[in-house]
Phi, psi and omega in degrees: 000106180280161182261123174243121182271124181303130185296321180294317178295323179297319182297320180295315181296314184297325182295336183267001185251156175301148183304327183297337183268356187294325182299319181293319180288329177295321179294331179284347182293329180290166177301140179225134355267155178245002177207169181302151181254126181273134176239119176279136178246124187278017182225164179300160180301144176093000181282173183296318182297319178296319179302313180295317179301319180292323175297319177298314181303318179298326184276339182257351184298321180297321180286322182279330185080004179217152180276159166268128181250122187262135180232121183276127177226071182287154175145142173055044177054040178093352184288327181298308180298319181295320181293324177292314181296323182298332183256004180286158177306132183270064186244006182091349182261010178227117182232165179229135167265114185237170177212185192295328179304307184287332186261341184228314189281310180299318174302324180292334180281349180076016180288134176302136183232154180270008178206164178250111184294342181273330187242346185268359183225150169257113178297131180264302182193145165292140177258318181186172177225166180212123170290155175261146175250137172271111186240152181230165172298154184297332182267006180291134187279054175205134180253352180204178185295320182296320177292325175297314181297317179299314182292317182294322180290333177278346181226060183297134177071015183247344181266127179266124175247147182257155173214172178278009178132160179297128181088357176289163179298328179294320179292309182297319180300318182290316180296322177295318178298312181298322179294325181290325187254355175075044176238165181226122177233162182272129180271126175242099181279144176236169178270071180116158184284332180297308177295329176297316180292323177298327178295327176292316180296327181279350180089005179286330174231168188242345187201150175195168169261141175207146170299152191297334184308314186288311185277346187309307181295331181282331172293319182296323182266005173084007180285333176225163178242143174256122182266332183193159173238152187270003180286168176287335175229165175297148179277139183298337178276347177228061186296339181272354183262117183285161176282169175298318183296322177298333182260022171090006178263096186288150173055047178227084178233122181229133177222117173288157182215157172236142179213173179244138183225157173235158173304147190304324185275006177301132182310136184302324181295323178290317178300317181296318179297313179297319179302316182295315183292315182293316181297321178301324180287309188285337181268002180287151179299323179300313182293316181296313184285320190259350176241297189294305185297328181293336179248016173088011179260174183207179179211127173275106186293350178282343181270072179288170176305325179292335182261351189298317181298319178294321176301318180296319178297317180293323180294317177299321180292321179298314180292324177299316179294322179294315181297323182296340182263009181251140177303121181306333181295337180275358185249014179233158179293000000 
């Protein structure tokens, strides 16, 4: 289903805008889309975000009449792809699949960036979210959070925890947790969550946070244990694993997210059209049940495209508050 902007409506809108913006709105007057739409993926090929993006692409192609074409641009925790997308032509044919590190966590760290996550993009739609699981090696002497706290307090600075790197959501989540409960563990950063998780399986580290996709099969076969999940409710794939709040850790809810963005100057009518088509796909029962839940992801149906921008502002504020409570020395190489 291509987008045709009514000529009379276009004239009214264009008349109220500065002359410099007319060219962009004129280009939106034509049918959209008339060619494939490129989506930049900020991670190597074969990752979870690309997988989800391709499922979305399959479901929206019939409505758009054109395919989504994915191009991998990994680097700098998602910043490379975002910086390229921010400067791409704002014609509706350039999109970005983004997530919380580049849009929320890195800004909270005060790291210089080549783009502004608040002003350089038009949010299109939330795609999905993921609770984090606190997982340990199978031989770790704790079956729940209280046993972990007892053991960690008796062995300060002796437990090695892994993360996807300094400043990653896994790192910030763990440091925030330790600060809340008063324990101290050794941070071992890796270049990505996959090698961090492999270190746990190999016995080099003993504990980490990870989105459910990675540890689920290993929890099932007993190679790792899940002590808690960061969601507001238990995850349906881990119904026996309680939340942090259930185990007495108040105000500790963390949800990683993936979303779709366009360059900020993309015509509003095109952004709205893409938002409608994408949201219809990702919020459908079929997508949630047969794509998201099977790989440990979820979707808060209240975060509609109209609510997505406000959600992003709130997410940035949450991470900013979390980072502010961490010793700055733990946030540098």
